[in-house]
C-alpha positions as CSV (number, residue, x, y, z in Angstrom):
1,M,-27.3,31.2,50.7
2,K,-25.3,33.8,53.1
3,L,-22.2,33.2,54.8
4,N,-21.2,34.6,58.0
5,N,-17.7,35.6,59.3
6,K,-17.7,31.8,60.5
7,G,-18.7,30.3,57.0
8,F,-15.8,32.5,55.3
9,A,-13.3,31.3,57.9
10,V,-14.4,27.4,57.4
11,T,-14.5,27.8,53.6
12,G,-10.7,29.3,53.9
13,I,-9.8,26.4,55.9
14,L,-11.1,23.9,53.4
15,Y,-9.5,25.8,50.4
16,T,-6.4,25.6,52.2
17,A,-6.5,22.0,52.8
18,L,-7.4,21.4,49.6
19,L,-4.3,23.2,48.2
20,M,-2.2,21.2,50.5
21,F,-3.6,18.1,49.4
22,L,-3.0,19.0,45.6
23,V,0.5,19.6,46.3
24,V,0.8,16.6,48.4
25,I,-0.6,14.6,45.5
26,S,1.2,16.4,43.0
27,G,4.7,15.6,45.0
28,I,3.4,11.9,45.1
29,L,2.9,11.8,41.5
30,S,6.3,13.5,40.9
31,M,7.9,11.2,43.0
32,M,6.4,8.4,41.2
33,S,7.3,9.3,37.9
34,T,11.0,9.6,38.9
35,R,10.9,6.3,40.5
36,K,9.6,4.9,37.4
37,V,12.1,6.6,35.4
38,L,14.5,5.0,37.7
39,L,13.0,1.6,37.6
40,D,12.7,1.6,34.0
41,K,16.5,2.5,33.8
42,M,17.4,-0.2,36.2
43,K,15.1,-2.7,34.2
44,Q,16.9,-1.6,30.8
45,D,20.5,-1.9,32.3
46,T,19.4,-5.3,33.7
47,L,18.2,-6.5,30.5
48,E,21.3,-5.0,28.5
49,S,23.5,-6.8,31.2
50,L,21.6,-10.2,30.6
51,D,21.8,-9.8,26.8
52,E,25.7,-9.4,27.2
53,V,25.5,-12.4,29.1
54,V,23.6,-14.4,26.7
55,E,25.7,-13.1,23.7
56,V,28.6,-14.8,25.3
57,D,28.1,-18.5,24.2
58,Y,30.5,-21.1,26.1
59,N,29.8,-24.2,24.2
60,L,32.3,-25.5,21.8
61,D,30.8,-24.0,18.9
62,S,31.9,-20.7,20.2
63,Y,35.6,-21.2,19.4
64,L,36.9,-20.2,16.0
65,N,37.0,-24.1,15.1
66,N,36.7,-23.2,11.2
67,D,40.4,-21.9,11.4
68,M,41.6,-25.0,13.7
69,V,44.3,-27.5,12.6
70,V,44.1,-29.2,16.1
71,F,41.6,-29.0,19.2
72,Y,42.3,-31.2,22.1
73,D,39.5,-30.7,24.6
74,G,40.1,-32.0,28.1
75,I,36.5,-32.2,29.0
76,T,35.3,-34.1,26.2
77,N,38.0,-36.4,26.4
78,A,38.4,-37.5,29.8
79,E,34.4,-38.1,29.5
80,R,34.9,-40.5,26.5
81,V,37.7,-42.2,28.2
82,K,35.4,-42.7,31.4
83,N,32.5,-43.9,29.2
84,N,35.2,-46.3,27.4
85,E,34.2,-44.6,24.0
86,I,37.7,-44.1,23.2
87,A,41.2,-45.5,24.4
88,N,42.8,-43.9,27.3
89,T,45.9,-43.5,25.0
90,V,44.3,-41.1,23.0
91,F,43.8,-37.3,22.9
92,E,41.1,-36.9,20.5
93,D,41.1,-34.1,17.8
94,I,37.7,-32.9,17.7
95,V,38.0,-31.0,14.6
96,N,40.3,-32.9,11.9
97,S,41.2,-36.2,13.3
98,N,44.7,-35.2,14.1
99,H,44.6,-37.4,17.3
100,G,47.5,-37.3,20.1
101,T,49.2,-40.5,21.2
102,L,50.0,-40.7,25.1
103,L,53.3,-42.2,25.6
104,S,54.7,-43.5,29.0
105,F,51.7,-42.5,30.8
106,D,51.1,-45.0,34.0
107,F,47.3,-44.0,34.4
108,N,47.4,-43.3,38.0
109,S,47.0,-40.3,40.2
110,D,50.2,-39.0,39.0
111,S,50.0,-39.8,35.4
112,G,46.7,-40.1,33.4
113,W,43.1,-38.8,33.2
114,G,41.4,-36.2,35.6
115,D,37.9,-35.1,35.3
116,N,38.8,-32.4,32.7
117,Y,42.5,-32.8,32.1
118,L,45.5,-34.9,31.3
119,K,47.9,-35.1,34.0
120,F,52.0,-35.3,33.0
121,D,54.1,-36.8,35.6
122,G,57.2,-34.7,34.7
123,V,59.4,-37.8,34.3
124,N,58.7,-39.4,30.9
125,D,55.0,-38.7,29.9
126,I,54.7,-37.3,26.3
127,V,51.7,-36.7,24.0
128,E,52.6,-36.7,20.4
129,T,50.7,-35.2,17.5
130,P,50.9,-36.5,13.9
131,I,51.6,-32.8,12.9
132,Y,55.2,-32.7,11.5
133,A,56.7,-29.7,12.8
134,S,58.9,-28.6,9.8
135,D,56.1,-29.2,7.4
136,F,53.7,-27.4,9.4
137,A,55.7,-24.1,10.1
138,D,56.9,-24.2,6.1
139,I,53.1,-24.3,5.0
140,H,51.8,-21.6,7.3
141,D,53.4,-18.2,7.4
142,D,50.9,-17.3,10.4
143,F,49.6,-19.8,12.9
144,T,48.6,-19.5,16.8
145,M,49.2,-22.0,19.3
146,S,47.1,-21.9,22.7
147,M,46.8,-24.1,25.8
148,V,45.2,-24.1,29.0
149,V,47.7,-25.8,31.4
150,K,48.6,-25.9,35.1
151,I,52.4,-26.2,35.8
152,N,52.9,-28.1,38.8
153,K,56.7,-28.2,39.3
154,V,59.6,-27.1,37.2
155,S,61.8,-30.0,37.4
156,I,64.0,-32.2,35.2
157,G,63.2,-36.0,34.6
158,G,65.1,-38.9,33.3
159,N,68.8,-39.7,34.0
160,Q,70.7,-37.7,31.6
161,D,71.2,-33.9,30.9
162,V,70.2,-33.4,34.3
163,D,71.9,-29.9,34.3
164,Y,69.6,-29.0,31.5
165,D,67.1,-26.2,32.7
166,S,64.5,-25.6,30.0
167,S,61.6,-27.7,28.3
168,T,59.3,-27.1,25.3
169,I,55.9,-27.8,26.8
170,F,54.2,-27.5,23.5
171,G,56.0,-27.5,20.3
172,A,59.0,-29.1,18.6
173,T,62.5,-28.2,19.2
174,Y,65.7,-29.5,18.0
175,Y,68.3,-26.9,17.4
176,S,65.4,-25.4,15.5
177,G,61.9,-25.3,15.9
178,F,59.1,-23.6,17.7
179,G,56.7,-23.9,20.7
180,I,55.9,-22.4,23.9
181,Y,58.6,-23.2,26.8
182,W,59.8,-22.4,30.4
183,T,62.9,-21.9,31.4
184,T,64.7,-21.1,34.9
185,S,68.1,-21.5,36.2
186,D,67.3,-23.1,39.2
187,V,65.0,-26.5,39.0
188,L,63.8,-25.7,42.5
189,T,62.7,-22.2,42.1
190,T,59.0,-21.2,42.4
191,Q,59.8,-18.5,39.7
192,Y,60.4,-19.3,36.0
193,R,60.1,-18.0,32.7
194,L,57.2,-18.6,30.3
195,G,59.0,-18.4,26.6
196,I,57.8,-18.7,22.9
197,M,60.4,-19.1,20.3
198,M,60.8,-20.0,16.5
199,S,64.2,-20.9,15.1
200,N,65.6,-21.8,11.6
201,N,68.5,-21.2,9.4
202,S,68.5,-17.4,10.1
203,G,68.6,-17.5,14.0
204,N,66.4,-17.4,16.9
205,A,63.2,-15.5,17.9
206,S,62.7,-15.8,21.2
207,T,60.6,-13.7,24.2
208,T,60.2,-14.4,27.7
209,Y,57.8,-13.6,30.6
210,T,58.8,-13.8,34.3
211,S,55.9,-15.9,36.0
212,T,55.2,-17.2,39.6
213,D,52.0,-18.7,38.7
214,F,51.5,-22.2,39.4
215,G,47.8,-22.2,38.8
216,I,45.7,-22.7,35.7
217,Q,46.5,-20.5,32.8
218,H,45.7,-19.8,29.5
219,I,49.0,-19.2,27.1
220,S,49.0,-18.3,23.6
221,F,51.7,-17.9,20.8
222,V,50.6,-15.7,18.0
223,F,53.2,-15.9,15.1
224,N,52.3,-13.2,12.4
225,R,54.8,-13.2,9.6
226,T,52.3,-10.7,7.9
227,N,53.2,-8.2,10.6
228,N,56.8,-9.3,11.2
229,K,55.5,-10.0,15.0
230,Q,55.6,-12.9,17.3
231,S,53.4,-12.3,20.5
232,L,53.1,-14.4,24.0
233,Y,49.7,-13.8,25.8
234,V,49.0,-14.9,29.3
235,N,45.3,-15.0,30.5
236,G,44.2,-13.0,27.4
237,N,46.7,-10.1,27.9
238,K,49.8,-9.8,25.5
239,V,52.7,-10.0,27.9
240,A,55.6,-10.1,25.7
241,E,56.2,-9.4,21.8
242,R,59.5,-9.2,19.4
243,T,60.3,-9.3,15.8
244,V,60.0,-12.8,13.7
245,I,63.1,-14.0,12.3
246,A,63.6,-14.2,8.3
247,K,61.9,-17.2,6.4
248,G,63.9,-19.8,5.5
249,D,64.4,-23.4,6.0
250,F,64.8,-25.4,9.3
251,N,68.1,-26.7,10.6
252,H,67.9,-30.3,11.4
253,A,64.4,-30.5,10.0
254,S,64.4,-34.2,9.8
255,N,65.2,-34.5,13.5
256,M,62.4,-31.7,14.7
257,G,59.8,-34.6,14.7
258,N,56.2,-34.0,15.3
259,I,54.6,-31.2,17.8
260,K,54.4,-32.7,21.3
261,F,53.1,-31.8,24.5
262,G,54.8,-32.7,27.9
263,G,58.4,-31.4,27.4
264,S,61.5,-31.4,25.3
265,G,64.8,-30.1,25.6
266,L,64.8,-26.6,24.3
267,Y,67.7,-26.1,21.7
268,G,68.9,-29.7,22.4
269,G,66.7,-32.1,20.9
270,N,64.6,-35.1,21.6
271,S,67.6,-36.8,23.4
272,R,66.7,-34.7,26.5
273,N,64.8,-36.2,29.3
274,V,63.6,-32.6,30.2
275,R,59.5,-32.9,31.3
276,T,57.2,-30.7,33.0
277,D,55.0,-31.9,35.6
278,M,51.6,-30.3,34.4
279,N,48.1,-30.6,34.1
280,L,46.8,-29.8,30.1
281,Y,43.4,-28.9,30.2
282,T,43.0,-27.9,26.3
283,A,44.9,-26.9,23.3
284,K,44.7,-25.7,19.9
285,I,46.7,-25.0,17.1
286,Y,45.2,-22.3,14.3
287,N,46.4,-21.7,10.9
288,R,46.4,-18.0,11.1
289,A,47.3,-15.5,13.6
290,L,44.5,-14.6,16.1
291,T,43.8,-10.9,16.9
292,A,44.4,-9.6,20.4
293,A,40.5,-9.6,20.6
294,E,40.3,-13.3,19.4
295,V,42.9,-14.4,21.9
296,K,41.0,-12.6,24.8
297,K,37.7,-14.4,23.6
298,E,39.1,-18.0,23.7
299,Y,40.6,-17.1,26.9
300,E,37.1,-16.1,28.1
301,I,35.3,-19.1,26.7
302,D,38.3,-21.3,28.1
303,K,38.1,-19.6,31.8
304,H,34.5,-20.5,31.8
305,R,34.8,-23.9,30.8
306,Y,37.5,-24.9,32.8
307,S,36.9,-22.7,36.2
308,F,39.8,-21.0,36.8
């Protein structure tokens, strides 16, 4: 077949069009390949993110309960009280049966059980555990106390020692002792100091952190005699630390009494009517010093379970 000049022109046009088509197709395939890579990366990132979420288990088994001495869980307890499975005067320990006893609660909107917490009225409400404070501290060189709490008001209740300005909200203190406390120089202030302390014959080891937080917060007291440190954590972050005191017998050990919630006079003994208006969501005692990562994990679980 013979081609004239017109035929060659047509063939040239078709050839050019074919080249352009191939270039366009190549570009599309390249874009699709790039997009696939990007989509695959997005898919991988998403799956990894989902895996991270799945790995964090927020149920009760996620806690380090094999090392727990006490575990009071407000969600579980409030539900069991509501269903009449336990008495409303019991804060059930769900790991070792060290059940707390509610004292002086009125069981109304100001004093008693909420949906997932126990409300203290700040006047006379106390929860007493069966754990004798001096025995516990003498047995365990290292320990951790943690709580999720909402401090509603820093105030002084009762009719005596109204000038007293501090309260051990979790622990036991009678000139000597240990626990988590607040202190303030003005009972009407919106600012207070959170603290942890341990005191025996050798003296006092205490440290404080200024707070204006009246929301729900996670507070941990880590006592590590092995490393000679006691640390205060708030919402998973270490906010204060100091050297512990030398080990020794407690002063007035017979008067320290049992570990309690709700308040008792710091340094001044059980006769002080110093109470905290607060909501207690959960509290735990471990027989060892938790690491910073473990405190953080507990905080994350509590934050999820109690929505704060």
